[in-house]
C-alpha positions in Angstrom: 137.9 91.2 103.4 141.3 93.3 102.5 140.6 94.5 98.6 144.2 94.0 96.4 145.2 97.1 94.3 146.6 95.7 91.1 149.1 98.7 89.7 150.4 96.7 86.5 153.9 98.4 87.9 157.6 96.5 86.4 161.2 97.2 87.5 162.5 100.2 86.6 166.8 99.2 87.3 168.9 101.0 89.1 171.1 103.1 88.1 174.6 101.1 89.5 173.0 98.0 86.9 172.5 99.8 83.5 175.6 102.1 84.2 177.5 99.5 81.7 177.2 97.6 78.6 176.9 94.2 78.0 180.6 94.1 76.7 182.4 91.5 75.2 185.6 92.7 77.0 186.6 95.2 79.9 189.2 96.4 80.7 190.9 97.4 83.4 193.5 99.9 83.6 195.4 102.2 87.1 195.5 106.1 86.3 198.0 107.9 88.3 196.8 111.5 89.2 192.4 112.6 89.1 191.3 114.2 92.5 187.7 114.8 91.0 184.6 114.7 88.6 186.6 117.2 86.1 189.6 114.5 86.4 186.8 112.1 85.4 185.0 113.8 82.6 188.4 113.8 81.1 189.8 110.7 80.7 186.2 109.3 80.3 185.9 111.3 76.6 189.5 110.9 75.9 189.2 107.0 76.4 185.3 107.2 74.6 187.2 108.6 71.6 189.4 105.3 71.4 188.0 103.7 68.6 185.8 100.2 69.8 185.1 101.1 73.0 181.6 101.6 73.6 181.4 103.0 77.9 184.4 103.6 80.5 183.9 103.5 84.0 186.2 105.4 87.0 186.0 104.4 90.5 187.2 107.3 91.9 190.2 107.6 94.1 191.6 110.8 94.3 194.9 110.9 95.8 195.9 108.0 94.8 195.2 104.8 91.5 191.8 105.0 90.5 190.4 102.1 88.7 189.4 102.6 85.2 187.8 100.4 82.9 186.7 100.3 79.4 184.5 98.4 77.9 184.1 97.2 74.5 183.1 94.4 72.3 186.6 94.2 71.1 190.2 94.4 72.4 191.3 97.9 72.6 195.1 98.4 71.8 197.4 98.8 74.6 198.6 101.8 73.4 196.3 103.2 72.3 194.9 103.3 76.5 198.0 104.7 77.7 198.1 108.1 75.0 194.7 109.1 75.5 195.8 108.7 79.2 198.4 110.8 78.6 196.3 112.9 76.3 193.7 113.7 79.6 196.6 115.1 81.4 197.2 112.2 84.0 199.4 108.4 84.0 199.2 105.4 83.5 200.1 102.8 86.2 201.4 99.5 85.6 199.8 97.0 88.0 
């Protein structure tokens, strides 16, 4: 007879599942010129300072156009996104 031990464990969300908030709007933009984690941090910091932005996630493509997703509860001004990317020292690419 085998006894079963009840540990009372619960599922813990993985980092990928909890990385992005459940925002109403997810705006994707392409940014050229990023090559490393420092670049990502600079762009993320500048975009996070825009009013209404809840989170920023970046899919880095070193030497190419990286996909940046801006999570917000309401629409974010497109010119503000471009200005923030340029302030960080990078170029927003048209899709």
